[in-house]
C-alpha positions, 0 to 999 in steps of 0.5 A, a space after each residue: 944732523 939733530 933732526 936725523 938723530 931724533 925719533 921720527 915717530 915722536 917728531 912727526 907727532 909733535 910736528 902735526 900738533 904744532 902745525 895745527 896750533 900754528 895754522 890757528 895762530 896765523 889766522 887769528 888776525 883774519 876773522 870769519 867775515 873775511 872771504 878766503 881765497 878757496 871760496 873764489 877758486 872754483 868760480 874762477 876755474 868755471 868762469 875763465 875757460 877757453 877752446 883754444 889750444 895751449 902749450 906747456 913746457 914739461 921738465 925732463 928729469 935727469 940723474 944729475 941730482 942724485 949723483 950730486 946728492 951722493 957727493 960727500 963734501 958740502 961745497 961740492 953739493 952746493 956747486 952740483 945743485 947750482 949746476 943743476 939749476 943752470 942745466 934746467 934753465 938752459 933747456 932740460 925741458 920739453 914743450 908740449 903743443 896743441 893741448 886742450 884745456 882739460 889736457 892742460 889741467 891734467 898736465 898741471 896736476 901731474 906736475 903737482 904730483 911730481 913735485 910731491 913725489 920728488 920731495 918725498 924721495 928727497 929730490 929737493 932740487 928737482 922739486 924746485 925745478 918743477 916749481 920754477 918751470 910752473 912759475 914761468 908759465 905765468 909769464 905766458 899770455 898767448 891764450 889770454 882768456 885762460 890766464 885767471 884759471 892758469 893762475 889758480 892752477 899754478 899757484 896751487 903748486 906754489 902753495 904746495 911747495 911753500 908748505 913743504 919747505 916750511 914744514 921741512 925747516 920746522 921739523 928740523 927745529 923739533 926733536 922728541 923732547 921739545 917743540 917750538 913754542 906757538 909764538 916762536 922767535 928766531 932765537 928758538 930756531 937751531 943753526 941747522 934749520 937757519 942754514 937750510 932756510 938761508 940755503 933755500 932763499 939763496 937758491 931762489 935768488 939765483 933764479 935768473 928770470 924775474 917772474 919765477 924768482 918773484 913767485 917762488 920767493 913769495 911762496 916761501 915768504 913765511 920761512 922768513 920767521 925762522 931767520 929774523 923777526 923783521 924778515 917778512 916786513 922787510 921782504 914784502 916791500 922788496 917783493 912789491 917793488 919787484 913787481 914793477 919790473 913786470 911789463 904786462 899789466 895782466 901778469 902784473 896785477 895777478 902777481 900783486 894778487 898773489 903777494 896780497 894773498 900770501 901776505 894776508 896768510 902770513 902777516 895780515 897785520 902788516 897792512 902798510 905793505 899791502 897798501 903800498 902794493 895797492 897804491 903801486 897798482 893804481 900808479 900803473 893802472 893806466 897801462 891797461 889802456 896803453 898801445 902795447 895792450 891794444 896791439 896784443 888784443 888785436 893780435 889775439 883777436 880779443 875784444 876789450 869787452 872780453 879782456 877787462 873782466 880778466 882783471 876782476 878776480 885779481 883786482 877784487 882780491 887786492 881790494 878785499 885784502 886792502 879794505 879788510 878792517 881798514 879805517 874809514 879814512 883809508 877807504 875814502 883816500 882810496 876812493 879819491 885816488 880812483 876818482 883821479 884816474 878818471 872814474 875807470 869802470 873796472 876800478 870802480 867795480 872792484 871798489 864796490 865789490 870789495 869795500 864794506 857794504 855800509 861804506 858804499 851804501 852811505 855814499 850811494 849818490 856819490 857812487 852813482 855820480 861816478 858811474 855816470 861819469 865813467 868811460 863805458 868802453 870795455 866795461 858797461 855801466 849796468 855791471 856797475 849798477 849790479 855791484 852797487 845793488 849788491 851792496 844796497 841789498 846788505 846795507 841801507 842808504 840814507 833815507 832821503 836818497 832812496 827813491 832817487 837811487 832807485 830812479 837813477 839805477 832803473 833808468 839805466 837798467 830798463 834801457 838794456 836790450 840784452 835780456 840776460 844783462 837786464 835780468 841780472 841787474 833787475 834781480 839785484 835791484 828787486 831786493 832793494 825795492 822790496 826793502 824800502 818801498 811799497 807794493 806800488 813800486 814793486 808792482 812797477 818793477 815786476 811789470 818792467 821785468 815781464 815787459 823785457 823777458 816776455 818777447 821771444 820767450 827770453 824768460 826760458 833762459 833766465 829761470 834761476 834769476 826769475 826764481 830769485 826775484 820771487 823769493 825776494 818778493 815773498 821774503 819781504 811781503 809776509 802779508 799775503 793779502 798785500 802780496 796778491 794785490 800786487 797786480 803783476 805778481 800772478 802774471 809774473 808767475 805765468 813766465 815759469 812755463 817749465 813745469 819743474 821750475 813752476 812747481 818749485 816756485 809754487 812750493 816756495 810761496 806755500 812754504 812762506 804762507 805756512 810760515 808767516 800767515 798765522 791767522 785763519 783767512 777767508 780773503 777771496 784774493 788769497 784763496 783764489 791765488 793759493 788754490 791756483 798755486 796748489 792746483 799747479 803743484 797737485 797737477 804736477 804729480 804723475 806715475 813717476 813722482 817720488 813718494 817723498 815729493 808727494 808727501 811734501 806737496 801734500 804737506 803744503 796743500 794741507 797747510 793751506 787747507 787748515 788755514 782756511 776758515 769762514 767762521 760761522 759760515 759753515 756752508 761756505 766752509 763745506 763748499 770750499 772742502 767740496 771744491 778742494 776734493 775735486 782739485 786735489 783728488 790725486 794726493 791721498 794725504 790731502 783727501 784724508 785731511 779734507 775728511 778730518 776737516 769735514 768731520 771737525 766741521 760737523 762737530 763744530 756745528 754740534 757744539 754751536 747747537 749744543 747738541 740740539 740740531 734744527 732741521 737746517 743743521 741736521 741736514 747740514 751734518 748729514 751732508 758732511 757725513 755724506 761727504 766723508 762716506 763718498 770720499 773714503 772709498 777713493 783712498 788706497 791705504 786700507 787702515 786709513 780707510 778703516 780708521 776713517 770709517 770708524 772716526 766718521 761713524 763716531 761723528 755721525 753718532 754724535 750728531 744723531 745720524 744713526 742710520 749713517 753711523 750704521 752704514 760707516 760701521 758696516 762698511 768698516 766690517 765689510 773691509 776687514 776681509 780685504 786686510 792683507 797679511 803684510 802692509 808697507 810702512 815707510 817703505 818696509 813690509 810689516 805684518 798687519 795683524 798688530 794694526 788690525 788688533 788695535 783697530 778692532 779694540 777701538 771698534 769694540 769700544 765704539 760698539 758699546 754705545 751703538 744702539 741696535 737697528 730695529 729691523 736687524 735684530 739684537 747685537 747685529 753689528 757685533 754678530 757681523 763682526 764676529 763672523 768676519 773675525 771667524 772667517 779671516 785667515 790668521 797667521 798660523 803661529 799667531 794668537 791675535 784671534 784669541 786676543 780679539 775674542 777676549 776683547 769681545 768678551 769684555 765688550 759683551 760683559 759691558 753690554 750686560 750692565 744695567 747702565 753702560 760705562 759711557 754714553 753719547 749725549 742725545 743717543 739712547 744706547 742698548 741699556 736704555 733701549 732694552 732696559 735689562 730685558 731678559 731676552 737681550 741678556 740671554 742673547 748676550 750670554 749665548 754670544 759669550 758662550 760661543 766666543 768662550 768655546 772658540 778660545 778654549 778650542 784654541 787652547 786645546 790646539 796649542 796643547 797638541 802643537 806643543 806650544 806650551 808657553 803660549 798656552 800658559 800665557 793665553 790661559 792666564 790672560 783668559 783667567 784674568 778676563 773672567 776675574 775682571 769681567 765675569 760673575 764668578 758666583 756662577 758655578 760653571 764660570 768659577 770652575 772654568 777659572 780654576 781650570 784655567 789657573 791649573 792650565 797656566 801652571 801645568 807645565 811650569 811655564 807660568 811666571 811665579 811672581 805673576 801668579 803670586 801677585 794675581 792670587 794676592 789681588 784675589 784675596 784683597 778683592 774678597 774682603 770687599 762687600 759682595 765679593 766673599 765668593 772670591 775667598 772660596 775661589 782663592 782656596 781653590 787656586 794653589 801655587 805650584 813651585 818650580 820643583 
């Protein structure tokens, strides 16, 4: 009644925030080291499947519930609802037969949705009927292999029901003024909520059959918090005792698992009740091997070997809950009780799966003794060694026992005939071998794996496990000289016959090498092995390979190439690069890396010889230069080729290979006309002109120090480059051509100096060759006039096209170039600069602040020695106002 009079929106807000706090508080006892049930759910559904036909009883809804709900008197409501429950139990249901597994799952999902719909439409009794009906399905073991998956599906519905009931009662305790505190007690709960809560428990108590009564009450166990402080602690032992009435041991163990699951969610601190549940389970465990179960298995045609693993999810969960944060003494007691049951393999496996790895590892020899004594019927010993191996991968056994543990385990593993059973065990124990032993033992294990997996090509069905073994080996052997000296390591790689898997394994090895191998190497064992691995990766590239995959492979191969160093044996280093070029010719980034590496090798040679090459080293650097000249044309990226021609030309120049440097620069000039208008960068098309402008500016900086060839005339490279620039088809609205011409003027200005700004050691540039010769300067001036004429022509075209803003910017830029690089004592140049100043301001497009700063700069420079002519220039440069 109180809930009905409160504001629904405010109540909902308070309820949502309170729910989050409660959920956090409920899980405060259970830490992140406790694996939740949700993590196991998907694995169970995937593992326990069936092809047999299933049946299900569907609830046929009636209108009685609604008619009863309309009754006015409270006693009549109660009577009506009890009648409805009786009606349900007496046969208001329909049996669906011959369902496939997927049909069955769909029907269960429909029931889950029906439960939510019934609850939303205030048909609470119908919702309860659906839950009871679903719970009854857990007593059916007619298709026994599917039972674990059925348990998961049905308990999802029970969880939904439990949350709906809890939230319903909680909402009755909340009004728009206050909410229950985080750690509320029954005294904080109003009478209406308590009465509703009791009503639910009384309804459930009236369910006649044991299994649905147990499951439905367990699903709302948390609601006891509304009634009594000790409600949950009193209820858990009673529910534990109820399970004793379930005769089928499989149904019983899953009921115990559900109780443990609810108990850990609601009251994880009540470990005594969980322990009682566990010890009850141990008392009834021998039922599994009783005549009733055996007869049931015969009737269904199920082998014991297939039946016993059905217990694993439930037993694993029970053991996990009981052993969580349990003291050492309790774990020891549990282990002793398991021993008294005759070291049953299923039980022992659950112990090793659930108990802390440290506990298992310190008692490894005890567990091996128990495994040896186990009755192997229905649960093979190799599964026990598999579980033991998983623990030893997480925790270390006593040092003195390590070798004996490996010997005992491998005696069993190596005798396995089934390749899948063998490889599942071997995969786990490789980790243990790598952690505690040397390459000799690892080699023995790898040899045994090859021996077992090669016959009948069994390895083809076990690639994931074989990959896991490789990853574990390389994770523990960071010294690759030791790794590749393991005799059976490369033969082990040969088992990866499927190309995609083989490439993935090679990538793992190369990633480990790049990550862990810090020092350069020339070890032939490492080089031969990694060249083979890199070649495998390279050869996997084809027309369908994605660009990202190519980049990844190239990155790994380049990482290897960078780590190879033969020290001062430069010829051996070059031979390695030659071999690598032939092996990795399909990956452009690798070829680029090889060119850079060879150029660096030439510069290291120069450094060693301090610039004074002997006949032998001069021949060697020419060989390096030839390597680059031959390799660059095979590349696809045009700017990659241009930049490498320039870079390699600079290296050739530094090593006094003048004719080779000229060849590089000529090749670059000849390539410029091939530059397309648009280029692809990271999958997007971009205009190429900004990149071309950047390249040419770098090129001009290099051309300053390149000496003229005696047979080709003055400034032959500059002339060729200007011809190419003139003939290149530029964008219509682009001024990049003029910017390039301006940079050419800067170059020609620098070339006219008596001494150049920079030089290359042992290389005579044109300042030394011509020594300020008048003919050279005259040729230089002629080129300047030609370039300036091109710039002025472009400025006129801009005026015709009404591109006045561009004209103003270019005019000012040209003015600044003349100011910085020209001799303004020349009357023609002085007059041209004044004209450009006026042009920049003619149509009011110039930035006044820039013009003022430029004029101030000219006035300051005019005060410097030999700059008095700038005073007169400044007087001829007026500033125009906006008006």
